[in-house]
N, C-alpha and C positions, 0 to 999 in steps of 0.2 A: 501253846505256841510260844516259842522263845526266839531270841535274836539269832540263834543258830539257823532257824528256818530261812531268814533273810540272807544269811551268808550262803546257804545251800542254793537258794534261788539265784543268787548272783553267779555262782559256779555253773549252774545249769542254764544261765542266761534267760531266765523266765521269771517275770515279776507280775504279780496281780495287786492292783492298788484300788482302794476305795477313796474317792475324792468327795469332800463335803464342802459346798459353797453356801454361804449365808451372810454376805456382806451387807446387803440392803433389802430390797423387796422380794428377792427370789431365794427360795430354799431349793437346793438341787443336790442330788447324789448321782455319782457315776462310778462305774467300774471299768478300768482299762487293764489290758493284758499286754505285756511286752515279751515276745518270744524271739530270741536271736535279734535280728535287725528289724522285725516287724512289730508295730504297735497297733492294737485294735481297740476300738470303743465297744465294749460288750453291752453296756446299757448307760442311759443318761435320762434321768427323770427329773422333773421340776414342777414347782407350783409357785405362782407369784401372788403376793399380797396386793390387792387392788383397793386403794383408799376411796372414800366417798368422793363424788364428783366435786371438783373445785378445790380438793385438798391434796396435800403432798403426803409423803411417807412419814408416818409417826413411828419413831423407833420402837416404842413400847408395844404398839399394836402390831407392827411388823414382826417383832420377836415373838409375840403371842401366836401369830399365824404360823411361824416356823415351828414352834413347840407343838402346836396342835397337829400339824401335817407331817412332821418329820418321821414318826414311826411308820406310817403307811407308805411314805415315799421310800424309805430305806428298805422296807420289806419288798416293795415292787421292784426296786433296783436290783436286789439280790435275785429275785425270781426271774427277771428278764435276762440277766446275765448267766443264770444257772451256776452261780457261785455262792458258796456258803462262807460264813465268817472264818471257818477253819482253813479256807483256801487262801485267805488274804495274807500277803507278805508285808504290806504296809498300809497305813492310813494317812491321808493328807487332808488338811482342812485350810480354809481361807482364814489367815490370821490378821489380815488388814491389807490396805486401809479399808475403813467402812464404818458402819454405825455400831457403836459399842454393844447395845443389847442384842443386836442381830448376830454380831461376831461371836458373842458368848454362847449362843445356842449351838452353833456348829462346833465350837471348841469343846463344849461340855460333852456333846455326843461323841466326838472323836476321842477325847480323853477317857471317857467311860469305856468305850470299846477297847482302846489301847490298854487300859489298866486291867480290865477283866480277862481279856484274851491274850495279854502279853504280846501285843503287836507293835512294832516300831511306829512312831508317829512323826509326821513332818508338817510343820507350819509353812504355809505357802503365801507369798506375796500375791495378792489378787491381780495386780497389774501385770506382773511377770507371767502369770497363768494365761492371761489374755494373749500375750505375745507368743508364748510357747505353743499354744493350741493353734493360733493363726498360722504360724510357720509350718506346723505339722500338717494342717489341712490344705494349705495352698501350695506348699513346696517352695516358698520363699527361702532363700539361703542367707543372704547378708543384707537385709533391707533397712531403709529408713522406715521407722514405724510411726504411724499416726494413730494414737490411742484416744478414742473419743467415746465418752459414755456419760452417765449421770454423775460419776465420781471423778472422771479424768478428762483433761484435754491437754495432751502432751505430744511433742514431736521428739522422737528418741532414736539414738544410734548406739550400737554396742561397741564400746571401746575399752580395752584393758580390763576385761572380766566384769564390767558394769554397764548398765544402760544409762547413757548420758543424755541429759535434757538439752535439746537445741531450741526449744520454744514451748511455752505453756500458757495457760490462762492466768491472769493476775487476780481474778476474782471468782466469778462463777464459771462452771464448765459449760460446754456446748449442750450437753444433755440437760443441765439445770435450766439453761436459757429456754430451751424448747418446752420443758415440763412446766416451768413457772409461767410462761406465757399461755400454755395450754390450759393450765388451771385457772388463769385469769379470765379466759373466755368460756369456762364451764366444764372442761374435761377433767378426768382423773388421771393421775400418773400411772404408767408412762404414756406420754402424749404424742410421741414422735410420729406414729403412723397417721393419726387423725390430723395433725398439723400438715403433714405432707399431702394428704388428700385435699385439704383446703387450699394449700399453696398451688397445687396443680391446676386449680380453677381461677387463680389470680391472673389479672391481665395488666394492671397498672402498678408500676413500681413507685413506692412511697419513700422519699429520702429519709434515711435513718442514720444515726451515728456509726461511723466506721473507725474503730480504734485498734490500730496496730502499733505497738511500741517496741522497737527493735525487732525481735522475732517472737515477741509475746503478744497476746491478744487480751482485750478487755471487753466483756459482754454486758456489764451491769448497766451502762448508759444506754445501750441498744435495747435492753429489756424495758427500762423505764420509758423510753421514747415510744416503743411499740405499744405499751400499755396505755399511754396517754393519747395515742393517735385515734382519730375518729373515723378512719377509713373502714370499709367493709372488711369482714373477717378474711375473705379470700385474698384480697390485695395486701393486707397487712401481714398475713402468714407468708405469702409469696415474697414480700419485701424483706421480712425477717430472715427467711432462709437465704435469699440471695446475698444479703449483706453479711451474715455470719459465715456462710460458706465461702464467700470471696475473701474474707479475712483469713480463714483457714488456708485457702488455696494460695494466697500470697506468701504466707509464712512457710508452707510446705515447699513451694517452688524455690524459695530462697535457701531453705535447708538442703534441698536436693542439689542445687548449684554449688553450695559451699562444701558439702561432704563428698560430692561426686558419686553418690550411690546410684546404682542402676536398677534398684528395686524399691518400690514403695508398698508397704503392707499396712492395710487399714483394719483395725480391730476395735471392738467395743460396740455397744448397742446402737450407736448412731451410724455405724457402718452400713446399716440396712437401708439408709436413705438413698434413693435412686438419683436425685438431683446432685447430691454431693459426689456420688460416684462419677457422674458426667463431668463435673468440674475437674475432679482429680484425674480423670482419663485424659482430658485436654492437656493438663499440665504435664502428665507423664509423656505424652507424645512430643511435646515441645522439648522436654529434657531427655528424650531418647531413653526412657525408663519403663520398666515393666510394672504394671499395677496388679497387686494382689489384694483381694478383699475377702475377709473371713466369711464363710457361708452364713446365711441369715440364721439358720437353726442354731449355730454356735457363736454368733456374733455377740449376743448378750451374755449375762452371767450364767454359768453352768458348771456342773460338777466335773465335767471332762477337763476343763482348764486346770483345775486344782489337782486332779489325779495325774495328769500328764506331767506337770511340774514336779509332783511328788516322786514319780518314777524316775525322772531325769536326775533329781537330787540323789535318789537312792543308788543310781548307777555310779556315783562318784566315790563309793565306799564310805559315804557318810552315814552314820547310824545315830538316830535321835531316840532319846528315851522320854518317858512321860514328863520328867522334870524340865525338859527342854521346850515344852509346849507353852505358848503365850499368845496374847492378842495385842495388837498395836493399832489403834484407830487412825493414826497418822503415819503409817509405815511407808516411807517414800521409796519408790522403785530405785532411785539412784543412790540409795544407801546400802543396797544388797550386792554382795560379791557373788558372782556366779562361776562355779567351777566345772560345770558340765559342758 
């Protein structure tokens, strides 16, 4: 396979892309096909590293998990999609931000396939992948974006070919807040679903630090106070959620009012939380705004987000070679120019 195949695929308006995601605890492969104006997810498989109870993600152990499981997942991905390596027009992989050892696993696999089969390779910003897939799945057109996960807590708007930050966390992310408190009470990461179940049984609100600075948020004081509180688990989980989600809600509503956006798109693993969805729905009604939430199956890290962004980049007539491949643990979304 040569670069001429990609050029021919563009002429025929048909692209097939393998996307590889490995930024943190999840290793995922997906194959997407773009034909004319239609894009289809042919397969998306994943496996998540689960640390021991009470512990967080250890980068070395997570990367070992990815190395051990990547061959079988890649094979399964190909079989489900009924696509062979010879059918691929491009390969994309998560180049950052993320955990270095984990990023390297996906990058090495992508580089190896690209080198051996002479397939163009596209490094993808993980955060942009979340947004592109969220827009694709929900139909959102020009939204204000709330990106909330273990690695991100950001409010973003697309201006002059870049995603601009209108608010973000000053310390830990919303996902880290939930996971770190979950580990404190004995769960293993990811802890979101278990904390939400406890919070649903909470009845009494416990006052906790509420820190909004401008349109940024700070969760570290909230985490410390929750850890030191002696209330029962249900009440403290309920209070933690209500406080953190209210902080997010305040900053989102301010950003909606400022930007005048009529769409709010929520992406990232924490988007699955039903209580947060309720709060954002109230806000959108007040702001006469439509709420779009990424489907639970694709809210977290997955190969589809990487494959879709790879396809979008390939449609701009940009061609990447093996020497263009890289990883960047601190690759900020607002440093990337987008031409598609």
